[in-house]
N, C-alpha and C positions, 0 to 999 in steps of 0.2 A: 772417728771421722777419717783418720788416715787410712785405716783398713778399707773403708767404704770407697775412698778415692782410688786406691789401688785396684779394688775390684771393678770399679767402673772403667778404669783405663784398660784393664784386661778384656772386659766385655766389648770395648770399642774396637778391638783389633779385628775380630771376624766381621763386624758391621762395616768397618772401613773397606776391607777387601771385597765384601759383597757389593758395596756401592761402586767400587772401581770396576768390578766385573760387569755389572749391568751397564754402566756408562760406556765401557769399552765396546760392548756388543751393540748398543744403540747407535753409537757414532759410526760404526762400520756398516750399519744397516741403512744409513742415510745415502741417498743417490749421489753418485760421483765419487771420485777420489783424486788425489794430486796428479797422478799420471793421466787420468781422463781429461782434466782441464788443459794440461800441457799439450796433449795430442789433439784434442777437439778444436782448439782455437789457433793452432799453428799447423798449417797444412804441410810444412816442411818436415815435421816430426814423423818419422816412419814407425810402423808398428814394432819393428825390432828395437828401436830406441825406447819405446814405451815399455816393452818387456824388460829391458835392462834397468830402467828406472824402478820398476816393480821389484826386481831382485835386489836392487840397491837399497830400497826402503824396507825390504822384508815383507812386502805386500803379497808376494807369491806364495807364502806359507799359509797353512790352514789357520783359521781364526784362533783356535785354542793355543797353537804354537806361538802366534804373535802375542797373545796375552801373557803367556808364561815368560816369554823373552822380556816383555815390558815389565813384568812383575819382578824379575831378577834384577833389573836395573833400578826399579823404584825402591827396592829394599836398601840399595846403596845410595839413595837420594839422587839418582841419576835419571833425569827426565828425558834424556836423549837430546838429539839435535833437531832443529827446525827444518822442515822440508822446504821452506821458502828461502831462507838465507843461509842455512847451515850453521847458525849460531846455536850454542847450547841453550836449551829451553830455560834452565835454571837462571842463566844470566839475563835473559829477556824478562823473566818474572821479577828478578831482583831490581831491574830498572823501573818496572812499572808498579810493583806492589806498594811501595811507600806512598805514591801519589793517591792511589785508590783508598788506602787505609786512612790517610789524612783527611780526605774529603768526607768519607763516610763516618769516621769518628767525630768529626766536627758536626755533621748533620745529626748523629745520634745525641750528641751533647745538646744541640739546639732543640731537638725533640723533647728531651727530658726536662730541660729548663722551662719550656712553655707548656708541654702536654700535661704534666702533673698538676700544676696550678690551675689550668683550664678545667681539667677533670674534677678537681676538688671543688672549685667554685660552682661548676654546673650541678654537682650533686648537692651541695649545701643550699644553693638557690634554686632548687628543682622547680620547674614549671614557671619560673619567673621570666620576665622579658630578657634578662641577661642570659639565662639558660637557653631560651629559644633562639636568641641571636647566635650564641655559640654553636648550637645544633645546626643552624643554617650554614655556618662556616665549615663545620665538620663535613656535612654532606657535599658542599662544594669541593672540599679537598678530596673526598672519596671519588667524586664523579669526574673531576677534571683530569684529562690525560696529561702526564708529565711532559711529554714531548711538545704538546700544543702550548702548554703554559710556558715552556722554555722558549719557544719561538716568539710568543707574544712579548715576553720580557726582554728578549734580545732586540726586538724591533723598537720597544719603548725606550729602554735604558742605553742600548748600544747604538741604534741608528737615529732615533729621533732626538733624544736628550744628549747622547754621547757623553755619558758620565761613567759608564762601566764598560770594560772590554767584553767581547763576546766569544773569544776563542783563545785557547792556549792557557798556559800557566804564568807567562810573563810577557812583557812587551818586547818588541824587536830590538830596542836599545837597552835591554836589561843588562847587557854585559858592561855598560858604562855606568850603571847605577851601583850605589853602595849604601850600606847601613839602613837607615830608616826609609830612604827613598825606594830601595829594592824591596824591603819588607812591605811597604804600603802598596807597591805595584802588584805584588803577589796576592795580597789581601783583596785588592780590587778584582783580580781575576778569579778569586775563589767565591766571591759573594753570590753570584748567580748559580753556579753549580751546587754549592752547599744548600742554598735555599730550595732549589728544585728537588734535590735529594731528600730534603727534610719535610717538604710540604705535605706529601701524601702520608708519610709516617706520622706527622704531627696530628693529622685528623684521626687516624686509627688509634694511636696511643691515648689521646685525650678521651676518645669515646670509651675505650676499655677502662680507663681510669675512672670515668664518671660512673659506669655501671658497677664496677667493683666497690667504689666508695658508697654508692647507694645500698648495696647489699650489706656492707658493714654497719652503716648507720641504722639499719633496721634490726641489728642483732641485740640480744638480751644484755650483753655486757655494756653496750652503749647506753641502753636505758638505765642500767644500774649506775653507770658513771654520772649520768645526768641527774639521777635521783639523789646522788651524794652531794650535789651542788657544785660540781666541777664546772669551771668556765667552758663555754662552747668551744673556744679556741683550743683548750687543752683536750677536750673530748675528740675533736676532729683530728688535730695534728699529732697528738701523742698516742691515742688509743686506736682510732679507726684507720689512720693513714698507714701504720705499720703493716696491718693485715691486708689492707687494700693494695699494697704494692706487689703482692704475690703474682697476680696475672701479668703485671708489667715485667717482672723478672722472667716469666715464661716468654713473653714477646721479645725481650732482649736476647734471650738464648736462640730463639728461632730467627731473629733478624740478622744473625751473624753471616749466614750464606748470602744475604742480600748485599753484603759489603762488596762482593764481586759481581753477582748476577744482576743486581739493580743498577750497576754502574755502566752497563752496556749502552743504555739509551742516552744518558746525559753526557757521558764521555765522548760518544760519537757526535752528538750535536755540538758540543763546545770544543771539539778537537783537543781533548785532554789526553795526553799520553799515559793512560792508566791501564789497569787490568781489563776493564770493560772493553776499551777500544782494541786491545790486543786480542781478546777473545773473539770479538767480531771479525777482525781481520783474519784470524786463524780459521774461523768457521767458514768464511767465504772461500779461503784457499784450500780447505780440507787439510789443514796442517795438523795431522793427528797428534804428534808428540806435544805440540803446544796446547792443543785443546785438552788433552788428558792431563797435562801438567797443571793447567788452571783449575780443571774440575777436581783433581786430586787435592789441591790446596783448599778448594771450597768444601770438599767432604771433611777434611781434617778440621777446618774452622767450624763446621756444623757440629761435629762431635764434641769439640772443645767448648763450644757455646752451650750445648746442652749440659755438659759436666759443670761448667761455671754456674749455670742456672740452678742446678741441684745443690751446689755448695752454698749459693746465696740463699736458697730456701732454708737451709739449716741455720744460717746466721740470722735470718729474719724471724723464723718460727722455732722456738725451743722444743716444741712437741716433735718436730721432725728429728732433731738430734736425739731425743729420748727414744723414739721408735727405732732408730738405726742402731743405737747402742744396745 
């Protein structure tokens, strides 16, 4: 197992640099750049000043030279400085990353807590009224846009009922709160963002769990277990569930990039100072160092998520360990 992990880590290196190269080129192909916006919207800025800015940012060099310079810095974990405020990109990411990770990890936990039981019940009670009701719920979750649901909940709970805050991570008077009051204030601010982040994923995970459980319940080993007289609870939860979790592990590995990418919408709507909002602001300002820093972290999380999924496969299914050995 250790040798396999080392081999996978080594294989991740060229993949990582390939992702960064494609991302770097695609970002530069987008219309506009930092100097364009400064010159286009400010008539006092002369073309000579724009040229000096391009030299300052290194944008006057060929694209491959820019990438090699960026690559030399990234090897030293130096993401450069922001074009917007001159702050180191790594410092801006450190300020925002914990918030995004907290919200998305809470949403993943919420998804697993509810999606797995919903999928199991739907599979065991196939074609029943309960299964059909859960199926309707799943399709609503698939079809409802997250930003639209967020606005509806903000109007209902924040404007009409006034029981939940609709922006930020803490109240304006949070500096005067301590202990349990401060904790409860932050919990209230997280309820709506976490729910919006988890709602769509809950529908998808529960549907995959239902289909996977149905496939396992039709396998020969389940028929054998039932023929031995094992209780249905034992057949479902001990024998079928373990193998049915394999697709869920795959989805968890693939959902890691969504910790950043999926945060753009709800962090912007709820004015949450996280990575999603930072990415949106950087994209609007064509802040190349910040965009590349965020996308580089997203690429690293993607590769680590896939590696974690493979390791979890081996822990769940002994056959995988045998084949790798």
